[in-house]
N, C-alpha and C positions, 0 to 999 in steps of 0.2 A: 537913432541917436547919432548926432554928429559931434565929434570932439576934435578940437584944433590942437595940434602938437607941433613942436619943433623937431623935425626929423633929424636924427643924429647920424644914422648910418648912411654913408654915401657909396656903399659898395655897389659896383656894377658887375653883374654875373654874366658869364657866357651862357648862351642858350643853345642855338644850333638847329632847332626845329621851327617853332613859330617865329623866331627872330634870331638875329646874331647875338644880341645882348638883352639883358633885363635891367632896367633903370632902378635906382633907389625908389622907394615907394612914395608916390604922391598921395596915395590913400591906402589904408590897410583895413580890410574888412569889406562889408557890402550891405547895402540896404535891401537887396533881394535876399530871399531865404530859400535858395535852391537846396534840395535835400541831399545832393551828392557833392556839393561844393567843398573843395579841399580847404578853402579859407575858413569855413564854418567849423572846421576841426579846431581852429585856433581862436576864432572870434565868433561867438554864437550869434551876436547881434551888434548892429551899429558899425560905424566906420570912423577911423581917425584920419583927418585930413592934414597934410603937411602945410604949415604956414610959410615955410622957407622954400618956396618954389624956386627962387633965384639960385639958391645953393644947389639944388638938384640939377637945374639946367646947367649951371657952371660945371658940375661934375661930369655931365654928359659931354659937354663940349671939350673939356680937358681930356677925357677918355678918347674921344673921337680923333683928336689931333695926333694921338700916338699910333694910330692905325695906318697900315700901308695904303698908299694911294697911287693909282686907282685900285679899287677893290677887285679881288679875284671873284668872278661870278659864282654864286651858289644858289641853292633852291630858295633861300629867303628873298634874294633880289639879285639881279644881274649887275646892277650899278652901285646901289647904295647899301651902306651898313644899316641894318634895321635894329631899332631899339623898342622893345616892348615896354610901354610906360603904364601898363594896366594889369600887370601880372597878379597883384595882390588885391585887386578891386575891380569893379566895372566902372572904369573912368568915364565912359560915355554916359552912363547913368548918373554919375556924380559930377558931371562937368560943371554944373552951376556953382559948385563949391570950390572949383579950381580956377586958376587963371589960364584957361585952356587956350585962348587965342594967343597968348604969349608963347606957350609951349609949341603950338602948331606953327607959329611964325618962325620959331627957331628952326624947326625941321624944314619948313618951306624954303628958307633962304640959305641953308647950309648945303654946300656942294657935294657932301659925301655921306650924309646920314638922312634917315627918314624914321618916322615913328609908326608904331603898329599897336592896335588894341582890339581885343575880342570883346564882344558885347551881346547882351540879350535884350537890349533896349534901343528902340528907334528914337533918337534924339534929333528932332528936326531943327533945333537951334543951331546945330553944327553946319547946316546947309548954307548959312549966311557967310561962311568962310570958305574961300577957295585955296586949298593947300598945294595946288598944282601937282597932284599925285604923290606928294611927299608925306602924306599920312594915310596909312592903310587901316580901314575898318574891316574887321572880320566878324560877320554876323554868325552867331552860333545857331545851329539848326538841329532839330530833332522832330519826330512826328508829334503833331499837336496833342494826341492822346497821351503821350508821355509828358509833354511840357505841362499840361494841365495838372498833372499829379506831382511832378518833380521840381518844377520851377515856377511856383505860383506867383502871380503878379507881374511876370515879365511880359514883354510885348508879344502879341500873337505871332505865330510862325509865319503866317501869310503876310503880315505887315513887315516883318523883317525881310522876307523875300522881295516884296514889292519895293522896299526901300533901297535895294541894291542899285536899281536904275537911278533913283534920285541922287544917291551919294556919288555915283560915278559922274553923273551930269554936273554935279556941284564941284567936281575936281578931286574927289577922293579916289584912292586905289582901294578896291573892294574885293575881298575874298570871302569864302564861307568856311565855317568851322563845324563840321559834323562831329559834335562832341557834347556829352559822351555818347558813343554808340552803344546801345543796350540791346542785348539779345533777350527776346521774350516770345510768347506764343504767337503774337501777330506781327512780329518784326519784319518778316519778309514783305508782307503786303503793305505795311505802314511806311517802310522806307521807300518802296517803289512809288507810292503815292507822293511822298515828300519830294523825290527826285523829279516826278512829273510836274509838281508845282514849280520847282526851280526852272525846269525846261520851258514851261509855259510863260512864266512871268519875267524872266530875264530877257531883255531885248537882244535880238540876234546880233546887233552891232557890238554888244558888250560881252557876249558869251566867252570870247577868247581871253578876256581879261580876268574872269571870275574863277580863280583857282580854288582848290579845296584842301583843307587839312582834315584828316580823319583819325579820330582818337577813340579807341574803345575804353569802356568804363574801367576805372580803378576806384574801388571803394575802400573805406577805412573802418577798422573795428570800433574805434571810439565813436565815430559818427554813426555807425550802425546802432550801438547801444543808446546813443542820444535819441535817434529817431524812434526807436522802440519805446523808450521811456516817455517821450513826448507824444506818442501815438501819431506820428507823422505818416501821411499817406504815401504809398508807393515803395515802402522799404522791401516788400516782397519782390520788386523788380530789380533792386540794387544788390541785395544779398542773396545769392543763390550758390550755396556752398558746393552743390553737386557739379556746378560748371566752373568753379573758381578755385584758385590756389593762393596760398599765402605769399606775400612779397613785402619785404622790409624796405622802406624807402631810404633814400640817402640821408634823410634827417632822422631816421630811427622809428618812423611811424609804422604801425602794423596794418598793412594794406592787403587787399585781395584783388585779384584780376582774373580774367578768364584763363583757364588752363592752357598752357603753351601749345599742346598738340591740337586741341579743338579750336584755339584762336586762329591758327593758320587757316583752318577751314572757313571760319567766319570772315577773315580778311579777304580770302579769295572770292567768297560769295558776295561780299560788299563791292569789291572791284568789278565783278561781273555784272552786278545790278546797275552800277553806275555806267558801265559801257552800254548797257541796253537802254537806259532811260536818259542819261546825260552824257552821251558819247563825246561831246565837245569839252567837257570839264576835265582839266588836268588835275591830277592828284599830286600835291606837293610832297606829302608823306602820309603814311598810314601805319598805325601800330596799335 
C-alpha cells in the first residue's frame, strides 16, 4: 500500500557510521517484509511517500551550506559529506514513486555532498542515470539460505553481487552492507561461500572501490512477538536468548543483541574470514 503525505519534519540527524547525516524521510515504511527490519516495528506494511520532495531537498542544501568546507576526511568519505536518504525505507525499491532523478541530480552537481542508500533490490532503471560517483548504493548481503527465510521477495543475493559491476560502470559509488550478520549453525560455511561469491563476481578493476559495512543482528521484542503471532519463518534464527542480551535503544525500544563478550569473538571470526576470502575488501566499520 502506497500513501502520499506532506512530510512535516525536516530534521536532519547526525549518523557517523553509514553516513555523516540522515535526511528527512522521503519514504517511511517498506514494501518488502523482512522479518528483522527495524522499520516493521513501526509500520507493519505499506509505505508513506513524501509529496514535498522539494522541501526535503531544500532542507538538505540549507544544512550542507552550514558545514565546514573542505570536509575533514572520515570513513564515510574522504571528500564529500554523505547523506543517507534511505534510512526509513528502501528508496531504491521505491524509486518509481519518487522524483529520484531530481534528488540524484542535486547530489551530482553539489560540490560538497553526496547521497547514500542501502538496498536489497536491484533496480536497473537507475542505470540510465550517471551520478558521477556522487550517489553510493550499498547492496545488503547475507547468505541466500538466510535471505530466503528472512527477507522474502527481495532480489537474489547473486543478482545483488553481480549488480555491483553494473552500477559502478554506470557511475555509482558502490559498497556492500553485510547486514544483519546472523550467527547460526551453518554460519561459518555460509558466510565463507558468500565471500567467495563476492570475490568471484566483482571485477578485479573494481575491487578496491567496494568497501564493506558489517553489522551484527539487533532484534526487537515487539517484532519477535509479532513474528511468532503471525507464524513468520526464521524467528528461531533471530531470537536466541542463550546468545543474546537486552539492550534499550535510544528511542526506548526493548532490543536484544549478541552478548558483549561472545560478540567480540564473532567480530574477530568475521574479520578473519574476510581476510581469507576477500582480502582486498576494506571494512569501513564493524559492530
